[in-house]
C-alpha positions in Angstrom: 23.5 2.0 29.6 24.8 4.4 32.3 24.8 3.7 36.1 22.2 6.4 36.5 19.9 4.8 33.9 20.2 1.4 35.6 19.5 2.8 39.1 16.6 4.9 38.0 14.9 2.1 35.8 12.9 0.4 38.7 11.4 3.8 39.5 10.1 4.4 36.0 7.0 2.1 36.1 6.0 3.6 39.5 6.3 7.2 38.3 4.5 6.4 35.0 1.6 4.6 36.6 1.1 7.4 39.1 0.9 9.9 36.2 -1.5 7.6 34.3 -3.8 7.3 37.3 -4.2 11.1 37.1 -4.0 11.7 33.3 -5.3 8.6 31.5 -7.1 9.4 28.3 -10.8 8.6 28.1 -11.1 6.3 25.1 -14.2 4.4 24.0 -12.4 1.1 24.0 -10.6 1.6 27.3 -12.0 0.2 30.6 -12.1 2.8 33.3 -10.6 2.2 36.8 -12.5 -0.5 38.6 -13.9 -2.1 35.5 -12.7 -5.3 33.7 -11.5 -4.8 30.1 -13.5 -6.4 27.3 -11.1 -8.4 25.2 -13.4 -7.9 22.1 -13.1 -4.2 22.5 -9.4 -4.3 23.1 -8.8 -6.5 20.0 -11.1 -4.4 17.8 -9.5 -1.1 18.8 -5.9 -2.5 18.3 -6.7 -3.7 14.8 -8.3 -0.4 13.9 -5.5 1.7 15.4 -2.8 0.1 13.3 -1.4 3.0 11.2 -4.5 5.1 12.0 -5.0 7.8 14.5 -7.2 7.7 17.7 -9.3 10.6 16.4 -10.0 8.8 13.1 -10.8 5.5 14.8 -13.3 6.7 17.4 -16.4 7.0 15.2 -15.6 3.7 13.3 -15.2 1.9 16.6 -18.6 3.1 17.9 -20.2 2.2 14.6 -18.7 -1.3 14.7 -19.9 -1.8 18.3 -23.4 -0.7 17.4 -23.6 -3.1 14.5 -21.6 -6.0 16.0 -21.5 -5.7 19.8 -19.5 -9.0 20.3 -17.3 -11.4 18.4 -20.1 -13.8 17.6 -22.1 -11.1 15.8 -19.1 -9.9 13.9 -18.3 -13.5 12.9 -21.9 -13.9 11.6 -21.7 -10.8 9.5 -21.2 -10.8 5.7 -17.7 -9.8 4.7 -19.0 -7.2 2.3 -20.8 -5.5 5.2 -17.6 -5.4 7.2 -15.5 -4.1 4.3 -18.2 -1.4 3.6 -18.1 -0.3 7.3 -14.3 -0.2 7.2 -14.2 2.3 4.3 -11.9 5.2 5.3 -9.7 3.2 7.6 -7.5 2.0 4.8 -5.3 -1.2 4.7 -8.3 -3.4 3.9 -6.4 -6.6 4.6 -6.9 -5.7 8.2 -10.7 -5.8 7.7 -10.6 -9.2 6.0 -8.4 -10.6 8.8 -10.6 -9.0 11.4 -13.6 -10.9 10.0 -11.6 -14.1 9.6 -10.3 -13.8 13.2 -13.8 -13.3 14.6 -14.9 -16.5 12.9 -11.9 -18.4 14.2 -12.5 -17.1 17.8 -16.2 -17.8 17.5 -16.0 -21.3 16.1 -12.7 -22.7 17.6 -12.5 -20.8 20.9 -16.1 -20.7 21.9 -16.2 -16.9 21.4 -13.4 -16.2 23.9 -10.1 -14.8 23.0 -7.0 -16.6 24.2 -5.3 -14.9 27.1 -1.7 -15.4 26.2 0.6 -14.0 23.5 1.5 -17.4 21.8 -2.1 -18.4 21.2 -3.1 -14.9 20.2 -0.4 -14.8 17.6 -2.0 -17.9 15.9 -5.1 -15.9 15.1 -5.5 -14.2 11.7 -4.3 -10.7 11.6 -2.6 -10.7 15.0 1.2 -10.1 15.0 3.6 -9.7 17.8 2.6 -6.1 18.8 -1.1 -6.8 18.8 -0.8 -10.1 20.7 1.3 -8.3 23.4 -1.2 -5.4 23.6 -4.3 -7.7 23.9 -2.5 -10.0 26.5 -1.4 -7.0 28.6 -4.5 -4.7 28.3 -7.3 -7.3 28.2 -5.8 -10.0 30.4 -3.2 -8.1 32.5 -0.3 -10.4 31.3 3.2 -9.1 31.7 3.7 -8.5 28.0 5.9 -5.9 26.5 3.9 -3.6 24.1 6.0 -1.5 21.7 4.2 0.7 19.2 5.6 3.9 17.5 4.7 6.0 20.5 6.6 3.6 22.9 9.6 3.4 20.5 9.9 7.2 20.7 9.6 7.3 24.5 12.2 4.5 25.0 14.6 6.0 22.4 14.6 9.3 24.3 14.6 7.7 27.8 17.8 5.8 27.1 19.2 8.1 24.4 19.3 5.4 21.7 20.9 7.1 18.7 20.9 4.2 16.4 18.3 5.0 13.7 15.1 3.1 13.1 14.4 0.4 11.9 17.8 -1.0 12.9 17.2 0.0 16.5 13.9 -1.8 16.9 15.4 -4.9 18.7 17.4 -2.6 21.1 14.3 -0.5 21.8 12.2 -3.7 22.5 14.8 -5.1 24.8 15.0 -1.8 26.8 11.2 -1.6 26.9 11.0 -5.2 28.2 13.5 -4.4 31.0 10.9 -1.8 32.3 7.7 -3.9 31.9 6.4 -4.4 35.5 4.8 -7.6 36.8 2.0 -5.5 38.4 -0.5 -3.6 36.3 1.2 -4.4 33.0 -2.0 -3.5 31.1 -2.2 0.0 32.7 1.6 0.4 32.2 1.3 -0.4 28.5 -1.5 2.2 28.1 0.4 4.7 30.2 3.4 4.4 27.8 1.2 4.9 24.8 -0.5 7.9 26.4 2.8 9.4 27.3 4.0 9.2 23.7 0.7 10.5 22.4 0.3 13.5 24.7 3.6 14.4 26.2 6.6 12.8 24.4 5.5 14.2 21.1 7.5 13.9 17.8 7.8 17.6 17.6 8.0 20.0 20.6 7.8 17.4 23.3 6.3 18.7 26.6 9.3 17.7 28.7 8.4 20.0 31.6 5.2 18.0 32.1 6.7 14.6 31.7 6.7 12.3 34.7 10.0 10.7 33.5 11.9 14.0 32.8 14.5 13.2 35.5 15.2 9.8 34.1 15.3 10.9 30.4 18.9 10.6 29.0 17.9 12.5 25.8 16.6 15.4 27.9 19.9 15.5 29.7 21.8 15.4 26.4 19.8 18.4 25.3 18.1 17.3 22.1 15.2 14.8 22.7 13.4 16.0 19.6 16.1 14.4 17.4 15.1 10.9 18.6 14.2 8.4 17.4 16.6 8.8 14.5 15.4 7.4 11.2 17.1 6.5 8.0 16.0 8.5 5.0 13.0 7.0 3.2 13.7 5.9 -0.3 11.8 7.7 -3.0 8.6 5.8 -4.0 8.5 4.6 -7.6 5.7 5.6 -9.9 3.3 3.1 -11.5 0.8 3.7 -14.2 -2.6 2.2 -15.1 -5.8 2.8 -17.2 -9.3 2.7 -15.7 -12.3 1.7 -17.9 -15.4 3.7 -17.1 -17.8 1.4 -18.9 -21.5 2.5 -19.2 -24.5 0.4 -19.9 -27.4 1.8 -22.0 -29.3 2.7 -18.8 -26.2 4.6 -17.4 -25.1 1.9 -15.0 -21.3 1.6 -14.4 -19.3 -1.6 -14.5 -17.7 -2.6 -11.2 -15.7 -5.8 -10.4 -14.2 -7.3 -7.3 -10.5 -7.4 -7.0 -8.8 -10.7 -6.2 -8.8 -11.7 -2.5 -5.0 -11.8 -2.4 -3.0 -8.6 -3.0 -3.4 -4.9 -2.7 -7.0 -3.8 -2.0 -8.0 -7.5 -2.1 -11.6 -8.4 -2.1 -12.8 -4.8 -2.7 -14.8 -3.5 -5.6 -13.1 -1.4 -8.3 -13.8 0.4 -11.5 -12.0 -2.1 -13.8 -8.4 -1.2 -14.6 -5.3 -2.5 -16.3 -2.4 -3.8 -14.3 -0.4 -1.1 -12.5 3.1 -1.1 -13.9 6.2 1.1 -14.1 5.8 1.9 -17.8 2.8 4.0 -19.1 0.2 2.2 -21.2 -0.1 3.0 -24.9 -3.6 3.6 -26.3 -3.5 0.3 -28.2 -2.3 -1.7 -25.1 -5.0 -0.2 -22.9 -7.9 -0.9 -25.4 -6.7 -4.5 -25.7 -7.0 -4.9 -22.0 -10.6 -3.5 -21.8 -13.0 -5.7 -19.8 -15.9 -5.2 -22.4 -16.2 -4.2 -26.0 -16.9 -0.4 -26.4 -16.0 2.6 -28.4 -13.5 3.9 -25.9 -12.4 7.5 -25.7 -10.0 9.1 -23.3 -11.3 11.2 -20.4 -9.4 14.4 -19.6 -7.1 14.4 -16.5 -5.2 12.0 -14.3 -6.1 10.4 -11.0 -3.2 10.3 -8.6 -2.9 8.2 -5.4 -0.1 7.3 -3.0 0.4 3.9 -1.5 3.0 3.0 1.1 5.5 1.7 -1.4 4.6 3.4 -4.6 2.8 6.3 -6.3 0.1 5.6 -8.8 -1.2 7.6 -11.8 -4.4 6.4 -13.5 -5.8 7.7 -16.8 -9.4 6.9 -17.8 -11.1 5.6 -20.8 -14.9 6.0 -21.1 -17.2 4.0 -23.4 -20.7 2.7 -23.8 -20.6 -1.1 -23.7 -21.9 -2.9 -26.8 -23.2 -5.7 -24.6 -23.8 -5.6 -20.8 -21.9 -8.9 -20.0 -22.6 -9.7 -16.4 -19.7 -12.1 -16.3 -17.3 -9.1 -16.2 -18.7 -7.8 -13.0 -21.6 -5.9 -11.5 -23.5 -3.1 -13.3 -24.3 -0.5 -10.7 -26.4 2.6 -11.1 -24.3 5.7 -10.4 -26.5 6.7 -7.4 -25.9 3.3 -5.8 -22.1 3.3 -6.0 -21.9 4.0 -2.3 -23.5 0.7 -1.6 -20.3 -1.1 -2.5 -17.0 -1.2 -0.6 -14.9 1.1 -2.8 -11.4 2.0 -1.5 -10.3 5.6 -1.4 -8.5 5.3 -4.8 -11.7 4.2 -6.5 -13.7 6.9 -4.9 -11.2 9.4 -6.4 -11.8 7.7 -9.8 -15.6 8.0 -9.4 -15.4 11.7 -8.5 -13.1 12.4 -11.4 -15.2 10.6 -13.9 -18.5 12.2 -12.8 -16.8 15.6 -12.8 -15.5 15.3 -16.3 -18.5 13.6 -18.0 
């Protein structure tokens, strides 16, 4: 770290907070100046915002508040209701942990969130970043909050050229060196806003940045190149077969996925295991959930997960016996009543279009 960086560091929080006081975004979960933050709203928004944009989260946040205005009402809700309301936000493990956390806070903490990072991290679904964000924003604790936006700001501010993810400890240490004792919650939100509105991944608005004079990457002439990242490995392909089983009255078979694992606890149109090798016709039919005269349906359903790509082919058949032990038989016009992940909505649209 250069002499100039060290000498200018104490001025960074002051400059940033002055900018935030003028330019803070108005967000539905954010307490305005002069109002106390609501820890429930802060927690709910932070869980929703993980790997999801502010624009996407806004309507979901308002809907959740309308249904469950406090942690006790969310704790009392049925998990399927919560999963259904979560549809479209992805990463459904967050929704399950959200519900589980609400129950723990309601039953073990009297409906009040802990006000420190250590105790917050003991709650379901709350990791280091989220604990720091809640502690700082909801309780004004001097916690260092580092999300993707903050990593970008810090990498440019100190010209950290080591690529992510190896640079994460360095970026966190540098961010911690700037975290002020006064107004840490506002400072955390100011850092996030700076990354979201000024210090953009592409075409950063350096001339509008309150930290332009302190920015080492700006002085070096190429802030847009930071943070550096290692090339992402190519995602492997997996294959599966979906069984569109029809009852005599036209109802479709659904079943709930296991609680643990990908898309855990959600409903699906039954499918085989998803594996690297394609399934032969004989293998697929042997794995069918019910007995039927199966026939292939034209086309493939493709979907991308974080760590792999997926291709699903479909078999359709009229079930010889509507065995309720295999799942739930749902009329086609009631499929929206169930928490179907995006992948399964693709399957439903594909099947209905081809039949």
